[in-house]
ZADOVO-482964 format. One record per residue: x, y, z of N, C-alpha, C in turn. Coordinates in steps of 0.2 Angstrom, whole numbers, padded with zeros to 4 digits, always signed. Last residue first. Layout:
BEGIN
XYZXYZXYZ
...
// end
This chain:
BEGIN
+0000+0047+0252-0001+0053+0255+0002+0059+0251
+0000+0034+0248+0007+0037+0250+0006+0044+0253
-0013+0031+0246-0009+0026+0250-0003+0030+0252
-0019+0042+0239-0023+0039+0244-0018+0035+0249
-0010+0045+0229-0012+0050+0234-0015+0047+0240
-0009+0033+0222-0003+0036+0226-0005+0041+0231
-0022+0032+0217-0020+0027+0222-0013+0030+0226
-0021+0043+0209-0026+0043+0214-0024+0038+0219
-0011+0039+0200-0010+0045+0204-0015+0045+0210
-0017+0028+0194-0010+0028+0197-0010+0033+0202
-0029+0032+0188-0029+0026+0193-0023+0027+0197
-0025+0042+0179-0030+0043+0185-0030+0038+0190
-0016+0035+0171-0014+0041+0175-0019+0042+0181
-0025+0025+0165-0019+0023+0169-0017+0029+0174
-0035+0032+0159-0037+0027+0164-0031+0026+0169
-0027+0039+0149-0031+0042+0154-0033+0038+0160
-0022+0028+0142-0018+0032+0145-0021+0036+0151
-0034+0022+0137-0030+0018+0141-0025+0023+0145
-0038+0032+0128-0042+0031+0134-0038+0027+0139
-0028+0030+0118-0029+0036+0122-0032+0036+0128
-0030+0017+0114-0024+0019+0117-0024+0025+0121
-0044+0018+0110-0042+0013+0116-0035+0015+0119
-0042+0026+0099-0046+0029+0105-0044+0024+0111
-0035+0018+0090-0032+0024+0092-0036+0027+0099
-0045+0007+0089-0038+0006+0092-0035+0012+0094
-0057+0012+0083-0057+0009+0089-0050+0010+0092
-0061+0016+0070-0061+0021+0075-0059+0019+0082
-0062+0006+0061-0060+0012+0059-0059+0017+0064
-0067-0005+0066-0060-0006+0064-0057+0001+0062
-0080-0002+0068-0076-0002+0074-0068-0002+0072
-0090+0008+0059-0085+0002+0058-0080+0003+0064
-0106+0011+0065-0099+0014+0064-0094+0008+0064
-0118+0008+0070-0117+0007+0062-0110+0011+0061
-0120+0007+0083-0121+0014+0080-0120+0014+0072
-0116-0006+0085-0123-0004+0086-0125+0002+0083
-0102-0004+0084-0106-0008+0079-0113-0007+0079
-0099+0004+0095-0098+0007+0088-0102+0003+0083
-0102-0006+0104-0106+0001+0104-0106+0004+0097
-0092-0015+0101-0099-0017+0101-0104-0011+0101
-0080-0008+0104-0082-0010+0097-0089-0012+0096
-0082-0005+0118-0082+0000+0113-0084-0003+0106
-0081-0017+0126-0087-0014+0125-0088-0009+0119
-0067-0021+0126-0073-0026+0124-0079-0022+0122
-0061-0010+0130-0059-0013+0123-0064-0018+0121
-0066-0008+0142-0068-0003+0137-0066-0006+0130
-0060-0019+0148-0067-0019+0148-0069-0014+0143
-0046-0016+0147-0049-0022+0143-0057-0021+0143
-0046-0005+0156-0045-0004+0148-0047-0010+0144
-0048-0012+0168-0053-0007+0165-0052-0005+0158
-0037-0020+0169-0044-0023+0168-0049-0018+0166
-0027-0010+0169-0027-0016+0164-0034-0019+0163
-0030-0003+0181-0030+0000+0174-0030-0005+0168
-0029-0013+0191-0035-0010+0190-0035-0007+0183
-0015-0018+0189-0021-0022+0189-0027-0019+0187
-0008-0006+0190-0007-0010+0184-0013-0014+0184
-0012-0001+0203-0013+0003+0197-0013-0001+0191
-0006-0012+0211-0013-0011+0211-0016-0007+0205
+0008-0009+0208+0005-0016+0207-0003-0015+0206
+0010+0004+0213+0011+0002+0206+0008-0004+0204
+0006+0002+0226+0003+0007+0222+0004+0005+0215
+0015-0007+0231+0008-0009+0231+0004-0004+0226
+0027+0000+0230+0026-0006+0226+0019-0008+0225
+0025+0009+0239+0025+0011+0232+0024+0005+0228
+0024+0001+0251+0018+0005+0249+0019+0007+0242
+0037-0004+0251+0032-0008+0250+0025-0005+0248
+0052+0000+0246+0047+0003+0248+0040+0000+0247
+0064-0005+0241+0060-0010+0245+0055-0006+0249
+0068+0004+0232+0072+0003+0238+0068+0000+0243
+0061+0005+0220+0060+0010+0225+0063+0008+0232
+0066-0006+0212+0068+0000+0210+0066+0006+0216
+0060-0017+0220+0067-0016+0219+0069-0009+0217
+0046-0014+0219+0050-0015+0226+0057-0014+0225
+0044-0013+0206+0044-0007+0210+0047-0008+0217
+0046-0026+0202+0050-0021+0199+0050-0015+0204
+0036-0033+0210+0043-0034+0211+0048-0029+0208
+0024-0026+0204+0026-0026+0212+0033-0027+0213
+0025-0030+0191+0026-0023+0193+0027-0022+0200
+0022-0044+0193+0028-0042+0190+0030-0035+0192
+0009-0043+0198+0014-0046+0202+0021-0044+0200
+0002-0037+0188+0002-0034+0194+0008-0036+0199
+0003-0046+0178+0006-0040+0177+0007-0036+0183
-0004-0057+0184+0003-0058+0182+0006-0051+0181
-0017-0050+0185-0013-0053+0191-0006-0054+0189
-0020-0047+0172-0019-0042+0176-0015-0044+0183
-0021-0060+0166-0016-0056+0164-0014-0050+0169
-0032-0064+0173-0026-0068+0174-0020-0064+0172
-0041-0055+0168-0040-0055+0175-0034-0059+0177
-0041-0058+0154-0038-0052+0156-0037-0052+0164
-0048-0070+0155-0041-0070+0152-0038-0064+0155
-0061-0066+0159-0057-0071+0163-0050-0071+0161
-0064-0057+0149-0063-0054+0156-0059-0059+0160
-0068-0065+0138-0062-0061+0138-0059-0059+0145
-0080-0071+0143-0074-0075+0141-0067-0071+0141
-0088-0060+0146-0086-0065+0151-0080-0069+0149
-0088-0054+0133-0086-0050+0139-0084-0055+0144
-0094-0063+0124-0087-0061+0123-0084-0058+0130
-0107-0063+0130-0103-0069+0129-0096-0068+0128
-0111-0049+0130-0110-0053+0136-0106-0059+0135
-0112-0048+0115-0107-0044+0119-0105-0047+0126
-0122-0056+0112-0116-0057+0110-0110-0054+0113
-0132-0048+0118-0131-0055+0120-0124-0057+0118
-0133-0037+0110-0129-0037+0116-0128-0043+0120
-0131-0041+0093-0135-0040+0099-0130-0040+0105
-0124-0045+0082-0124-0038+0083-0127-0037+0090
-0115-0060+0086-0119-0056+0082-0120-0049+0085
-0099-0068+0085-0104-0065+0089-0108-0061+0084
-0093-0073+0074-0093-0077+0080-0098-0074+0085
-0091-0066+0062-0098-0068+0063-0098-0073+0070
-0079-0060+0059-0080-0067+0057-0087-0070+0059
-0081-0048+0065-0080-0048+0058-0081-0055+0055
-0083-0050+0079-0088-0047+0075-0087-0049+0067
-0070-0056+0081-0076-0060+0083-0082-0057+0079
-0062-0044+0079-0062-0050+0074-0068-0055+0075
-0066-0036+0089-0068-0034+0082-0067-0040+0077
-0062-0043+0100-0069-0042+0099-0070-0040+0092
-0048-0043+0097-0051-0049+0098-0059-0048+0097
-0046-0029+0098-0045-0032+0092-0048-0039+0092
-0049-0026+0112-0053-0023+0106-0052-0027+0100
-0039-0033+0118-0046-0035+0119-0051-0032+0114
-0028-0026+0113-0029-0034+0112-0036-0036+0113
-0030-0014+0119-0030-0015+0111-0031-0022+0109
-0028-0016+0132-0035-0014+0130-0035-0015+0122
-0015-0021+0132-0020-0026+0134-0027-0023+0132
-0008-0009+0128-0008-0016+0124-0013-0020+0126
-0012+0000+0137-0013+0001+0130-0013-0005+0126
-0006-0005+0149-0013-0004+0148-0015-0003+0141
+0008-0005+0145+0005-0011+0147-0003-0011+0146
+0010+0009+0143+0011+0004+0138+0007-0002+0139
+0007+0014+0156+0003+0016+0151+0004+0011+0145
+0017+0007+0164+0010+0006+0166+0006+0008+0160
+0029+0012+0158+0028+0004+0158+0020+0003+0159
+0028+0026+0160+0029+0023+0153+0027+0015+0153
+0028+0027+0175+0022+0029+0170+0023+0026+0163
+0038+0025+0183+0034+0019+0181+0028+0021+0176
+0044+0037+0186+0048+0031+0183+0044+0026+0180
+0036+0045+0193+0037+0046+0186+0040+0040+0182
+0038+0042+0206+0032+0040+0203+0032+0040+0195
+0049+0048+0211+0050+0041+0208+0044+0039+0205
+0045+0060+0217+0047+0060+0210+0048+0053+0207
+0034+0065+0227+0037+0059+0226+0039+0058+0219
+0032+0079+0225+0034+0077+0232+0037+0070+0231
+0028+0080+0212+0034+0084+0214+0036+0082+0221
+0017+0072+0212+0023+0070+0208+0029+0074+0210
+0009+0079+0221+0011+0073+0223+0017+0070+0219
+0006+0091+0213+0009+0091+0219+0012+0084+0222
+0000+0086+0201+0007+0089+0201+0010+0089+0208
-0012+0081+0197-0008+0078+0202-0001+0080+0203
-0016+0089+0186-0020+0089+0192-0017+0086+0198
-0007+0085+0176-0007+0091+0179-0010+0092+0186
-0013+0072+0173-0006+0073+0176-0005+0079+0179
-0025+0077+0167-0025+0072+0173-0018+0072+0177
-0020+0084+0156-0024+0088+0162-0024+0083+0168
-0015+0074+0149-0010+0080+0151-0014+0083+0157
-0026+0067+0145-0021+0064+0149-0016+0069+0152
-0032+0077+0137-0035+0075+0143-0030+0071+0148
-0024+0078+0127-0023+0083+0132-0027+0082+0138
-0028+0067+0119-0021+0067+0123-0021+0072+0128
-0038+0073+0112-0040+0068+0117-0034+0067+0122
-0031+0081+0104-0036+0084+0108-0038+0079+0114
-0023+0072+0097-0020+0077+0101-0025+0080+0106
-0033+0065+0090-0029+0061+0095-0025+0066+0100
-0038+0075+0082-0042+0072+0086-0038+0068+0092
-0026+0077+0074-0029+0082+0078-0033+0080+0084
-0025+0065+0067-0020+0067+0072-0022+0072+0077
-0037+0065+0059-0036+0060+0065-0031+0062+0070
-0033+0076+0051-0039+0076+0055-0038+0071+0061
-0021+0072+0044-0021+0078+0049-0027+0077+0054
-0024+0062+0035-0020+0060+0040-0020+0066+0046
-0032+0069+0026-0035+0062+0028-0030+0060+0034
-0025+0080+0023-0031+0081+0027-0033+0074+0030
-0014+0074+0015-0013+0078+0021-0019+0078+0025
-0021+0069+0004-0017+0064+0008-0015+0068+0015
-0026+0080-0002-0030+0075+0001-0027+0070+0006
-0015+0087-0005-0019+0090+0000-0024+0085+0003
-0009+0079-0015-0005+0080-0009-0010+0083-0003
-0022+0068-0022-0018+0074-0022-0014+0075-0015
-0023+0051-0026-0024+0056-0021-0019+0062-0022
-0018+0040-0033-0023+0045-0036-0024+0051-0032
-0010+0033-0025-0007+0036-0030-0012+0041-0034
-0020+0027-0016-0014+0031-0014-0012+0036-0019
-0037+0028-0018-0031+0025-0020-0025+0030-0019
-0050+0026-0005-0046+0031-0010-0039+0027-0011
-0055+0018+0004-0057+0017-0002-0052+0020-0007
-0053+0024+0017-0049+0018+0015-0050+0016+0008
-0054+0039+0023-0057+0035+0017-0052+0030+0015
-0047+0042+0035-0054+0042+0035-0057+0039+0029
-0034+0033+0044-0036+0035+0037-0044+0036+0037
-0030+0027+0056-0034+0034+0056-0035+0036+0049
-0025+0015+0057-0020+0020+0058-0023+0027+0057
-0037+0008+0055-0033+0007+0061-0028+0013+0062
-0040+0010+0041-0044+0013+0047-0040+0013+0053
-0029+0004+0034-0030+0011+0034-0034+0014+0039
-0032-0009+0038-0026-0007+0040-0026+0001+0040
-0045-0011+0033-0044-0011+0040-0038-0008+0042
-0042-0010+0019-0047-0005+0022-0046-0005+0030
-0034-0022+0018-0031-0015+0017-0036-0010+0020
-0044-0032+0020-0038-0031+0025-0035-0024+0024
-0053-0030+0010-0055-0029+0016-0049-0028+0021
-0044-0033-0001-0047-0026-0001-0049-0025+0007
-0042-0046+0002-0036-0041+0001-0039-0034+0002
-0055-0052+0001-0051-0052+0007-0045-0047+0007
-0058-0049-0013-0062-0046-0007-0058-0046-0001
-0048-0057-0019-0048-0049-0020-0052-0046-0015
-0052-0069-0015-0045-0067-0013-0045-0059-0014
-0064-0071-0021-0064-0070-0013-0057-0067-0011
-0062-0073-0034-0065-0066-0032-0064-0065-0025
-0058-0086-0033-0053-0081-0035-0056-0074-0033
-0071-0092-0031-0066-0092-0026-0060-0087-0027
-0084-0082-0038-0080-0088-0037-0074-0087-0032
-0101-0080-0038-0095-0077-0035-0090-0083-0034
-0113-0079-0051-0109-0083-0046-0104-0078-0044
-0131-0075-0055-0123-0074-0056-0120-0079-0051
-0144-0077-0054-0142-0071-0059-0134-0071-0060
-0157-0087-0051-0150-0087-0051-0148-0082-0056
-0171-0082-0041-0168-0084-0047-0161-0083-0048
-0177-0077-0029-0173-0084-0029-0171-0086-0036
-0182-0065-0030-0187-0070-0031-0183-0077-0031
-0171-0057-0028-0176-0057-0022-0181-0063-0024
-0158-0067-0035-0161-0060-0034-0167-0062-0029
-0142-0075-0030-0149-0075-0032-0152-0068-0031
-0127-0082-0034-0130-0076-0032-0137-0076-0034
-0118-0097-0028-0123-0094-0032-0126-0087-0029
-0100-0098-0027-0106-0097-0023-0112-0094-0028
-0087-0110-0030-0091-0104-0032-0098-0104-0028
-0080-0119-0023-0077-0116-0028-0081-0110-0031
-0081-0119-0004-0084-0119-0011-0079-0117-0016
-0080-0121+0010-0075-0123+0005-0078-0124-0002
-0088-0115+0019-0091-0121+0015-0086-0124+0010
-0081-0104+0023-0084-0109+0028-0086-0116+0025
-0078-0098+0011-0072-0100+0015-0075-0106+0020
-0090-0094+0006-0086-0098+0002-0080-0102+0006
-0094-0086+0017-0098-0093+0016-0093-0097+0011
-0085-0076+0016-0085-0080+0022-0089-0086+0021
-0088-0070+0004-0081-0073+0005-0081-0077+0011
-0101-0066+0006-0100-0071+0001-0093-0074+0002
-0099-0056+0016-0103-0062+0018-0101-0067+0013
-0092-0047+0008-0088-0050+0013-0092-0056+0016
-0101-0042-0001-0096-0046-0004-0092-0050+0002
-0118-0042+0007-0111-0039+0006-0106-0044+0003
-0133-0044-0003-0129-0045+0002-0122-0043+0001
-0140-0042-0015-0139-0036-0010-0135-0037-0004
-0141-0054-0021-0137-0048-0025-0136-0042-0020
-0139-0066-0008-0143-0061-0012-0139-0056-0015
-0131-0082-0009-0132-0075-0006-0136-0071-0011
-0133-0100-0004-0133-0094-0009-0133-0087-0005
-0127-0117-0003-0129-0110+0000-0129-0105-0005
-0135-0131-0011-0129-0126-0011-0131-0120-0007
-0138-0149-0013-0140-0142-0011-0133-0137-0011
-0137-0158-0029-0134-0157-0022-0136-0150-0020
-0145-0168-0041-0144-0162-0038-0142-0162-0030
-0148-0180-0047-0141-0179-0045-0140-0172-0041
-0161-0180-0052-0159-0185-0047-0152-0184-0044
-0161-0170-0061-0164-0168-0055-0162-0173-0050
-0156-0176-0073-0152-0172-0069-0154-0170-0062
-0159-0193-0076-0162-0187-0075-0158-0182-0071
-0150-0203-0088-0151-0201-0081-0154-0194-0080
-0145-0206-0100-0153-0205-0099-0155-0203-0092
-0131-0207-0099-0134-0201-0103-0142-0200-0101
-0126-0212-0083-0128-0214-0089-0132-0208-0093
-0113-0204-0073-0120-0207-0074-0121-0208-0082
-0101-0198-0072-0101-0205-0069-0108-0208-0071
-0102-0185-0075-0099-0189-0080-0099-0196-0078
-0107-0178-0064-0111-0179-0070-0108-0184-0074
-0096-0177-0055-0102-0182-0053-0106-0184-0059
-0089-0168-0061-0086-0174-0059-0091-0180-0058
-0097-0157-0061-0096-0160-0067-0093-0167-0066
-0109-0156-0048-0102-0156-0050-0101-0160-0056
-0125-0148-0048-0122-0155-0050-0114-0154-0052
-0135-0139-0037-0130-0139-0042-0128-0147-0043
-0152-0131-0035-0145-0134-0033-0140-0134-0038
-0162-0124-0040-0164-0130-0037-0158-0133-0033
-0166-0107-0043-0161-0112-0042-0163-0118-0038
-0178-0102-0056-0176-0103-0048-0171-0108-0047
-0182-0101-0069-0175-0099-0067-0173-0099-0059
-0193-0107-0071-0194-0100-0069-0187-0097-0067
-0191-0120-0073-0193-0116-0079-0193-0109-0078
-0176-0122-0062-0183-0124-0065-0185-0119-0070
-0159-0126-0064-0164-0122-0063-0171-0125-0065
-0143-0131-0057-0149-0133-0060-0155-0128-0058
-0127-0128-0062-0132-0126-0058-0139-0128-0061
-0112-0136-0062-0118-0135-0066-0124-0134-0062
-0095-0133-0060-0102-0134-0056-0107-0132-0061
-0086-0132-0070-0085-0137-0064-0091-0138-0060
-0086-0123-0079-0090-0129-0080-0090-0134-0074
-0077-0113-0076-0084-0112-0074-0089-0118-0075
-0066-0118-0081-0066-0118-0074-0074-0117-0072
-0067-0116-0095-0067-0123-0093-0069-0123-0085
-0078-0102-0099-0072-0105-0098-0072-0112-0094
-0091-0103-0112-0089-0101-0105-0082-0104-0104
-0101-0106-0122-0096-0101-0123-0094-0098-0116
-0106-0123-0125-0106-0117-0121-0100-0112-0121
-0106-0135-0131-0107-0129-0135-0107-0122-0131
-0104-0144-0121-0099-0144-0127-0100-0137-0131
-0115-0142-0114-0109-0139-0111-0104-0139-0116
-0125-0149-0121-0125-0142-0121-0119-0139-0118
-0120-0162-0119-0120-0159-0126-0121-0152-0126
-0123-0163-0105-0116-0164-0108-0115-0161-0115
-0137-0162-0105-0132-0157-0101-0125-0157-0104
-0141-0173-0112-0142-0167-0114-0138-0161-0111
-0136-0183-0103-0134-0183-0110-0135-0176-0113
-0144-0181-0091-0136-0181-0091-0133-0180-0098
-0158-0172-0096-0155-0178-0094-0147-0177-0094
-0169-0159-0089-0164-0161-0093-0161-0168-0091
-0177-0153-0080-0180-0158-0084-0175-0161-0089
-0170-0142-0074-0171-0148-0070-0175-0154-0074
-0158-0136-0085-0165-0136-0083-0166-0143-0079
-0142-0129-0082-0146-0133-0085-0153-0133-0082
-0127-0119-0083-0133-0121-0080-0137-0126-0084
-0112-0111-0079-0115-0116-0082-0121-0118-0079
-0110-0093-0081-0110-0099-0077-0113-0104-0081
-0107-0076-0080-0106-0082-0084-0106-0088-0079
-0109-0065-0072-0115-0068-0075-0114-0074-0080
-0101-0063-0057-0100-0064-0064-0106-0067-0066
-0102-0051-0044-0103-0057-0047-0102-0057-0054
-0101-0038-0037-0095-0042-0038-0096-0049-0042
-0113-0033-0037-0108-0029-0040-0102-0033-0042
-0120-0042-0029-0122-0041-0036-0117-0037-0040
-0114-0041-0017-0113-0047-0021-0115-0046-0028
-0108-0024-0015-0113-0030-0014-0111-0036-0018
-0099-0014-0017-0097-0019-0012-0102-0024-0011
-0113-0003-0021-0106-0004-0021-0104-0009-0015
-0129-0010-0027-0125-0006-0022-0117-0008-0022
-0132-0011-0045-0132-0014-0038-0127-0010-0033
-0129-0005-0057-0135-0003-0053-0135-0006-0046
-0119-0013-0063-0117-0006-0060-0123-0003-0056
-0127-0024-0068-0122-0025-0062-0120-0018-0059
-0134-0017-0078-0138-0020-0073-0133-0021-0066
-0124-0013-0087-0128-0008-0083-0132-0011-0077
-0119-0025-0091-0115-0020-0087-0119-0015-0084
-0130-0031-0097-0127-0034-0091-0123-0029-0087
-0132-0022-0108-0137-0023-0103-0134-0026-0096
-0120-0024-0115-0122-0017-0112-0127-0018-0107
-0121-0037-0119-0115-0035-0114-0117-0028-0111
-0132-0035-0128-0132-0040-0122-0127-0038-0117
-0127-0026-0137-0133-0024-0133-0133-0029-0127
-0109-0023-0137-0115-0026-0140-0121-0025-0135
-0102-0007-0132-0103-0014-0131-0109-0016-0135
-0101+0007-0132-0098+0003-0138-0099-0004-0138
-0107+0011-0121-0111+0013-0127-0107+0009-0133
-0097+0009-0112-0103+0005-0112-0107+0005-0118
-0088+0019-0115-0086+0012-0116-0092+0008-0116
-0096+0031-0111-0093+0030-0118-0091+0023-0120
-0098+0028-0097-0103+0029-0102-0101+0028-0109
-0084+0029-0093-0088+0023-0092-0094+0023-0097
-0081+0042-0096-0078+0037-0099-0081+0030-0099
-0090+0048-0086-0091+0050-0094-0087+0045-0098
-0085+0044-0074-0092+0042-0076-0093+0043-0084
-0068+0038-0074-0073+0043-0073-0080+0041-0076
-0064+0021-0067-0064+0026-0072-0069+0032-0071
-0066+0011-0058-0059+0015-0058-0059+0021-0062
-0077+0004-0061-0077+0008-0054-0071+0012-0054
-0073-0002-0072-0078+0004-0073-0078+0008-0067
-0066-0013-0067-0063-0007-0071-0067-0001-0071
-0076-0020-0061-0071-0018-0057-0067-0012-0061
-0084-0024-0073-0087-0019-0068-0081-0016-0063
-0075-0033-0079-0077-0026-0082-0079-0021-0077
-0074-0043-0069-0068-0039-0070-0070-0032-0074
-0088-0047-0071-0085-0044-0064-0079-0040-0065
-0088-0052-0084-0092-0046-0082-0090-0043-0075
-0072-0054-0092-0078-0057-0088-0082-0051-0085
-0069-0046-0108-0068-0047-0101-0074-0051-0098
-0072-0044-0121-0069-0051-0120-0068-0052-0112
-0077-0032-0122-0082-0037-0123-0079-0044-0121
-0066-0025-0120-0071-0025-0114-0076-0030-0115
-0059-0027-0132-0056-0029-0126-0061-0030-0120
-0068-0022-0142-0066-0029-0142-0064-0031-0135
-0069-0008-0138-0075-0012-0138-0073-0020-0138
-0056-0004-0140-0059-0004-0133-0065-0009-0133
-0056-0005-0154-0052-0009-0150-0054-0010-0143
-0065+0005-0157-0067-0002-0159-0062-0007-0155
-0060+0017-0152-0066+0014-0150-0067+0007-0151
-0042+0015-0149-0047+0016-0153-0054+0014-0150
-0032+0020-0135-0035+0014-0139-0041+0017-0144
-0028+0029-0126-0023+0027-0131-0026+0022-0136
-0036+0029-0115-0037+0034-0120-0032+0033-0126
-0031+0018-0108-0037+0017-0112-0038+0022-0117
-0020+0025-0101-0019+0019-0106-0025+0018-0110
-0027+0034-0093-0022+0036-0098-0021+0031-0103
-0034+0025-0084-0038+0030-0089-0033+0032-0094
-0024+0018-0078-0029+0015-0082-0032+0019-0087
-0018+0029-0070-0014+0025-0075-0019+0022-0080
-0028+0032-0061-0026+0037-0066-0023+0034-0072
-0036+0016-0057-0034+0023-0056-0032+0027-0062
-0028+0000-0062-0033+0005-0058-0031+0012-0058
-0027-0016-0069-0025-0009-0068-0030-0005-0064
-0030-0029-0072-0026-0028-0066-0024-0021-0064
-0037-0029-0084-0041-0030-0078-0037-0029-0071
-0027-0029-0093-0030-0022-0091-0034-0023-0085
-0024-0042-0094-0019-0038-0092-0022-0031-0089
-0036-0047-0100-0034-0050-0093-0029-0045-0090
-0036-0040-0112-0042-0040-0107-0040-0042-0100
-0025-0045-0118-0025-0038-0116-0031-0037-0111
-0029-0058-0120-0024-0057-0115-0024-0050-0113
-0039-0057-0130-0041-0060-0123-0035-0058-0118
-0033-0050-0140-0038-0047-0137-0039-0050-0130
-0015-0051-0140-0021-0053-0143-0027-0050-0138
-0004-0036-0140-0007-0042-0137-0013-0044-0140
-0001-0024-0145+0002-0030-0149-0001-0036-0146
-0007-0015-0136-0010-0016-0143-0007-0022-0147
+0002-0016-0126-0005-0019-0125-0008-0020-0132
+0013-0010-0131+0014-0017-0129+0007-0020-0128
+0008+0003-0133+0011-0001-0139+0011-0008-0137
+0005+0007-0120-0001+0007-0125+0002+0003-0131
+0017+0008-0114+0012+0003-0111+0007+0002-0117
+0023+0019-0121+0026+0012-0122+0021+0007-0119
+0015+0029-0116+0015+0028-0123+0018+0021-0125
+0018+0029-0102+0011+0027-0105+0011+0026-0112
+0033+0020-0099+0029+0026-0100+0023+0024-0103
+0034+0005-0088+0035+0008-0094+0031+0015-0094
+0031-0002-0077+0037+0001-0077+0039+0004-0083
+0018-0008-0079+0019-0003-0074+0026+0001-0074
+0022-0017-0088+0019-0011-0091+0019-0006-0086
+0026-0028-0080+0031-0025-0085+0028-0018-0087
+0014-0031-0073+0020-0029-0069+0025-0025-0074
+0007-0036-0084+0005-0030-0080+0010-0027-0076
+0015-0047-0087+0014-0041-0092+0012-0035-0089
+0013-0054-0076+0019-0052-0077+0019-0046-0082
-0001-0057-0077+0001-0053-0071+0008-0051-0072
-0002-0064-0089-0005-0058-0088-0002-0054-0082
+0015-0072-0092+0008-0072-0089+0005-0065-0089
+0024-0074-0107+0023-0071-0101+0015-0071-0098
+0025-0078-0120+0025-0083-0115+0025-0080-0108
+0024-0066-0127+0020-0072-0129+0020-0077-0123
+0033-0056-0126+0027-0056-0122+0023-0062-0122
+0043-0058-0136+0045-0058-0129+0039-0058-0124
+0035-0057-0147+0039-0064-0146+0041-0064-0138
+0031-0044-0148+0026-0050-0147+0029-0056-0145
+0043-0038-0149+0039-0037-0143+0034-0042-0142
+0047-0042-0162+0051-0044-0156+0047-0043-0149
+0037-0036-0169+0037-0043-0169+0041-0046-0163
+0041-0023-0168+0035-0025-0165+0035-0033-0164
+0052-0012-0167+0053-0019-0169+0047-0023-0165
+0055+0001-0165+0049-0001-0168+0049-0008-0171
+0065+0005-0157+0067+0003-0164+0061+0001-0168
+0058+0008-0146+0062+0013-0149+0063+0012-0156
+0054-0005-0143+0049+0000-0144+0052+0006-0148
+0066-0011-0140+0062-0014-0146+0057-0009-0148
+0070-0005-0129+0074-0004-0135+0070-0006-0141
+0060-0009-0120+0061-0001-0121+0065-0001-0128
+0063-0022-0119+0056-0020-0122+0057-0013-0124
+0076-0022-0113+0075-0025-0120+0068-0022-0123
+0073-0016-0100+0077-0013-0105+0076-0016-0112
+0063-0027-0095+0062-0020-0096+0066-0016-0101
+0068-0039-0092+0065-0038-0099+0064-0031-0101
+0072-0040-0079+0077-0041-0084+0074-0039-0091
+0059-0038-0073+0065-0033-0072+0070-0033-0078
+0054-0050-0076+0051-0044-0079+0056-0038-0079
+0061-0060-0069+0061-0060-0077+0059-0053-0079
+0068-0052-0054+0064-0057-0058+0064-0055-0065
+0083-0052-0044+0079-0049-0050+0075-0054-0054
// end
């Protein structure tokens, strides 16, 4: 049991007895993440009391961790002036993330409470496309002009109203706000005050405000950056995306892929905010599609009823063949999707052929190994009936290879059609693999065994 779970009964008791100083004392040494965890285990009115007793900066950090209906209920318990103080204290990117969780009417109300400068920043960021770098960036960053000296930059940093971590990189701009590069703080302090800052500039990759947040995450990861500058169409620096933002982006992207793989239509929807009927329909529709596709497999088996009735031992090998085909097809599909997601292959069909031949050589070896194993199993299980073993072995090799080819090609086709392959691929591969297996298996059985 962690410390938060131990504190819950004490906090509830203090709230009942209105011992507010005790609540302040208990929450003083807790991290924002721990307080957020604590509040999630309290009733709404209790959560509001705890948040009201926090200082504005800490309350802003705690609130930035909430989402959905619970967040809305908690915010309604604050006065307009207190809300304005909290949202003014938040980093612009955290503030935007909270706005995305709230109904439009409430967002408009909160924005109207902000000071003019913060209000303009909030509206500007919200106007960028969802999941774009512009929507995820922070407009707080350390900068200087390319005409400044080291001494001038250091003096300005002392007066800057930004967090210490954001001072680690100082971005160098020209008079038109165009980005020239950056200077690490650790490098800056090694030079004499009269040194021109332009002589210390290092190049840095950038992203556009309209690029996807996933692209920013990839660049930060590839270049091992602390922060990535975000520029507008004219090349002017308008914000940065930091490494801690990347963690959120990666977690969200992973969650979306998981939802899509199991057939959830809308991975953006929050589970606890959805109604019963929403949860039902999001799962029911993919299930129905799979049932319809699954009937094709049933039709294939039905069309070979005569040979199944004549040679019943054929049924014994169906589960192994179908499972093996499905696994190999799904593996090829997942590897292709990963290559697309990581940028190892581009959208063009040239990228498809590159992956196709590399993956196919692996699959051919797998098919041979699986075919040999199935031959031995069928030979023993079938009373050393060589023709049966040959049918099972050839079926395994042909269906595994065919399913793998489909698994490689399908993600690229979906990608070309601007459909997320992670959202539609794996369930279809499994179903298609079954159809391929049954058709190949029984066709060969009819041909070889008569």
